[in-house]
C-alpha positions, 0 to 999 in steps of 0.5 A: 911469785919471785922474780928473776934477779937482775944481772947487774943488781947488787943482789946478783953481784953479792950472790956471785961473790958468795958462790965464788968464795965458798962452794957451800954457799952455792950448794945451799942456794941450789938445794934450798928453794921452797919444796925442793927437799920435801919433794926429793924426800917424798920421791925417795919414800915412794911418792914418785908421780906428779899426782901423788906428790900433789896429794902429799902437798895440796898447797903446792901449785902445779907450776912450782911442783913442775919447776922443782921436778925439772930442777931435780931432774936437771941436777940429776938428783932424780931420774924421770921415766915415761911408762908408755906401756901404761894407759894413760902414759905415766911419768915416774920419778926415782931418786938417783945415787946422787940424790940418795947421797944428798938425802943422807947429808940432809939427814945429818943436817936435820939431826944437827939442827935438832941437837943445836937449834932446839927446833920446836916442830921436829915433826915438820920433816920426818927424816929418821935414822931408820929411813935413810940412807936409801939403798934400794930403788923405789919399786915401780 
């Protein structure tokens, strides 16, 4: 597991320089942690519970999934709802408007990558024009 970056390290200094010189660097750093976009995309397609996300990504650890869901919630890319009327109590996640806008940008990036980077494994991420942007809330 990766450790936190030391505050006075060269790496921390370089990250601050990059973030202050171009907002895009900071945005890419925030959205690029492993599994983050796959989780967001899966929630947008109706896989909106922790257990279902674990089924979708069996090699993803509970710790990392929980951390990514926390980040997505904190960044207001997904909302978290506790359904107390269900037994047992369930927690579901839904993509917010901000998350939907990000997914539309990620789709454009995906299409750009297919065109200019000659990505060999184009099935690795199943974004397609017919699937995004999302306009309807995921049904609970």
